N, C-alpha and C positions, 0 to 999 in steps of 0.2 A: 366581187370582181365585176367590173363594168364590161359591156360588150356593145358594139355598134351594130345597128340593123343595116343589112346590106341587101341590095337588089339581086335576086336570083331569077332571071327570066321575068315572068309576070308575077312572081311571088317575092317575098322578103324572107330573110333568115338571119341567123347569127352563127358565128363560128365558135365552136366549143373546143377549148384546148384539150389535147389528148390526155393529160393527167387527170382532168376533171371527168372525162368519159370513163377512164379506167377506174377512178375512185367510185363512180356511180355503178360500176359493174355492167356497163353498156357495151355490147359487142356487135349487135346488128340492129334489129328492129326495136322500136320504142313505142310506148303508149304516150299520147299527148292529150292532156285534159286541161280545162280551164276551171279554176275554183277561186271564187272571190277575187276576180281580176288578176289572178296569178296563173302563169303557164307552168304546168308540172309535167316533166318528162321523166318517164320511168322505163327501166328495161322490161322487155316482155319476157316473162318466165316461160319455160318450155311447157306448153299445156299438157303434154302427155308424160312429163317426167315422173318417174316412180311407177308407171303402169306395169313395167316388167315385173317388178317386185310384188306389186299387188296381185297380178295374175298368178304368179308363182305361189303366193300364199293361198289364193282361192283354190288352186289345184290341190294343194296339200290338204285343205279342209274339205274337199269334195264340193265346193261351191261353184264349180265351173261347168255344170251340166247345161246342155242346151234346153231352153224352155219349149222349143218346138219339136222335140224328139218324139219318138214313137210312144214313149211312156206317158200315160195321163198324169197330169199334175193337179192335185186338189189343194184348195186353199179355202179358208173360211169365207172369202169373197164369193166363191163358187156356190155357197149355200144360200146366198141372198138372191131372191128373185127380183129381177129388174122389170120395171114398168115404164114404158115410154109415154 
């Protein structure tokens, strides 16, 4: 498909037909990168998608304890003496 560059204020742009936007899964924001003289437009995935499920699994496994709690935490790193 061909598109014409149009002036938009002090910038330039192209109009992307709605069917193409829907096919690409774009709904709002996009990432735009340039690779080998090509402009690549990608939908931005939700950066925190799946966190609810991950936190639920952590709670089930007991992996959701605060590390700054009253209980001391020991790790093999604590046994190493640091010299500055």
